[in-house]
N, C-alpha and C positions, 0 to 999 in steps of 0.2 A: 504494500500500500504506500502511495506517495506521502511524503511528510506534509504536515499542515503548515502552509505558508502564511495564511491570514486567518483572522477570526471568522470571517464569512465562510472560509473553507471548512473550518471546524464545525460551524453550525450546520453546514450542509451534510455532514456525516450522520449516519444513523447512530443510535445510542451506543452500540458496541464499538463502532469506530471512534466515537468520542472518548469512551473509556480507554481504548487502546492508545489514542493520542496522548491522553493524560499520563498513562503508565510509561509511555516512551519519553515523556518530558517535552513533547512538542508544543504543549499548551498546558497551562495550569488549570486546576479546577476553578480557581478564582477568576482567571481570565475568561473561561468558558461561561461561567455564571454571569459575569458582567456583560458578556456579549449577548447572552440570552435576554437579560434584563433590558439592554439597549434595544433589542429587536422588539420586545413587548412594548416598550415605551413608544417606539416608532409607529407600530400598527394598531395597538389596542384602542386608540381613540376612534378608529374606523370600524374595528371588528367586535369590540366589546367582549372579548374572550375571557380576560383575567379580571375578576371582580375583587379579589383580596390579594394585594401585593404583600409579599414577605421578603423583600429584597435584603434588608439588613440581616435578618436571621439567615437567609440563604448565603450571604457573603461570609458570615461567621462560620457557618457549617462548611463552606467550601475551603476555608483556611485550614480546617482540620481533616479534610477528606483524604483518607488513605486506605480504606478497606472496603471490600465488597467488589463483586464483579462489575458494577457500574459506578465505582467510586468517582465522585465529582461530577457526574452527568446531571445537568439541570433538566428538570421536568416540571410539568404543571399537574395539579391534582384537582379532580372534579370535586365540587362542593356538595357531594352526596356520597355517603358510605365510605368516606376516607377521612375520618376525624383526626385532627391533630390537636393534642392537648393544649388548652388555653388559647386556641386560635379561633377566629370567626368560623362559625358553622351555621349557615342559614338555609340550606336546602332549597334555595330559590324563593323563600317565603318572605313576605313583607313583615310579618309579625316577628320572626326571629331577627330580621335585620333591624327593626325598630327597637327591639329589646337589647340589641348588641350581644346576642347569645354567643358564647364561646364553648367549644367542646370540652368535655370533662374527661379527657383521656385520649390516648391514641387508639385508632382502630387496628385490627389485625393487618389489614392491607397496608396502612401507612407504616406500621412496624416492619413489615417485610420490605417495603420500598426503601426505607431508611437503612435497614440492614444490608440491602444490596448496594448501598452507597449513593443512591439517588438524592439529589438536592432539589426540594420543591421551592420554586421561585414565586409561585402564586397559585391561588385556587381559582377554578374556572366556573363560568356561568352555567347554570342548569335551569330547566323549567321547574316550577313549583313541585316539590317532592318527586321530581323525575317522572311526573305523571303523563306527559305528552311527548310526542315525537318531534317537537320543535322547541328550540331553546329561546323562548320569548317570555320570560317571567316579568310580571309587573314590578317585582322588587328591584330588578337591575336593568330591565330593558332587553331587547333581543340581541343575541350574538349574530354576527353577520358572516357570511361565506366570504373568505378573503379573495376568492376568484371572481365573485360578483356580489358587490355589497347590497344589491337589491334582493338578494336571496338569503333565506335562513340557512343556518348550518345544519338543521335537523337536530335531533336530540335523542336522548337527553344528555349525551356526552358532547354536545355541540361546542361548548366553550373549549374543551380540550382539543377537539378535532380542529377547530379554527386556529388555535395556537400552533399546532403541528403543521397544518396546511400552509400557514403563513411563514413557516420557517423559523419561528421563535425558539422552539425546542424540538428535539427529535422524538421525545416520548411524552405522551400525555396520558395520565390515568383516566380510565373510563370503566364503566360496567354496563352490562346489557341484560335486561330482563324481558324486553319486548322490542328490540331493535335499536336500543340506545347507542350502540356503537355502529351497528350495520347501517342505520339511516344516515348518520353523518359521513360515513365512508362512501 
């Protein structure tokens, strides 16, 4: 595999390629996390994929990223069924957003992602309770397809799908009970 010459090249790699580039010393986890954050900041005003930014925590985690098969790889996590202790967890609902609800522990899924070395830079938009196949919650507004802003991303993993499709991250957490990953794909 060719060496990573620029951060845009590193963001273009899949998650395994990013982890390999970090292990080879071609890019640091901090540099890759910063590049992913910059990519989100550039496109998120148009696509509304990331609703809870966790940039400073991600940078702190990147500074110590050294274990797991995906050590240092920046990802996004869907704001549904992937709780992160003491972080916003609103499930696309206005009431939890208004209450400023925060998760009371880590989910099994997040524990596994963290154990693999993934670094969550933000939580992504979902429909209310993941109950529809479009990501258009009243709480946060619609996520948009980065290929055509007039179109929805689908859902319920639409925010994660949009962040990946826009090239912000190589990996986005999603889950599927009735097409929630298949529809955005």
